[in-house]
C-alpha positions in Angstrom: -2.9 0.4 -31.7 -2.0 -2.0 -34.5 1.7 -1.8 -33.4 0.7 -2.7 -29.8 -1.3 -5.7 -31.0 0.8 -7.1 -33.8 4.4 -6.1 -33.4 4.8 -6.0 -29.6 2.0 -8.5 -28.7 0.8 -6.3 -25.9 -1.9 -8.1 -23.9 -4.5 -5.4 -24.0 -4.9 -1.7 -24.9 -7.5 1.1 -25.0 -7.3 4.6 -26.6 -9.1 7.6 -25.3 -9.3 11.1 -26.9 -10.1 14.2 -24.9 -13.4 16.0 -25.6 -12.5 19.3 -23.9 -9.4 20.7 -22.3 -6.8 23.4 -22.1 -3.0 23.6 -21.9 -0.3 25.9 -20.7 -1.6 28.8 -22.8 -5.0 28.6 -21.2 -6.8 28.4 -24.5 -9.8 26.1 -24.4 -10.2 23.3 -26.9 -13.3 21.3 -27.5 -14.7 18.8 -30.0 -18.0 17.6 -31.2 -18.9 14.0 -32.0 -18.6 14.9 -35.7 -15.2 16.7 -35.6 -12.7 15.5 -33.0 -10.0 18.1 -32.5 -6.4 17.0 -32.9 -5.3 19.6 -30.4 -6.8 17.6 -27.6 -4.8 14.9 -25.8 -4.9 11.2 -26.6 -4.3 8.6 -23.9 -3.3 5.1 -24.8 -3.6 2.7 -21.9 -2.1 -0.7 -22.2 -1.0 -3.6 -19.9 1.4 -6.5 -20.1 4.6 -7.8 -18.5 7.1 -5.0 -17.4 9.7 -5.7 -20.1 7.0 -5.4 -22.9 5.6 -2.2 -21.4 9.0 -0.6 -21.1 10.1 -1.5 -24.6 6.7 -0.2 -26.0 7.0 3.1 -24.2 10.6 3.5 -25.6 9.3 2.8 -29.1 6.4 5.3 -28.8 8.8 8.0 -27.5 11.3 7.4 -30.3 8.7 7.3 -33.1 5.9 9.7 -32.0 5.6 13.1 -30.4 5.1 11.7 -26.9 5.4 14.5 -24.4 4.4 12.6 -21.3 4.5 8.9 -20.4 3.4 7.5 -17.0 3.7 3.9 -15.9 3.2 1.9 -12.8 3.2 -1.7 -11.6 -0.3 -3.3 -11.4 -1.5 -6.5 -9.8 -4.1 -8.7 -11.6 -7.0 -9.8 -9.3 -8.4 -12.7 -11.3 
């Protein structure tokens, strides 16, 4: 999150951590409020101009174990 704010100047970002889920193996994972499991997915949602988003996704894929990335164009309704 600090990279998104300081280095790439992303306009806005939010991080979500899963509280329960399963993967390809079918094994269930869950967490409590005290102990969040690192086996559960994390979603980082951010928005900005297309060129900033694409360069940030590239950085995250090169420097972290990013298995999936999804992006789409959005329209601001101010």
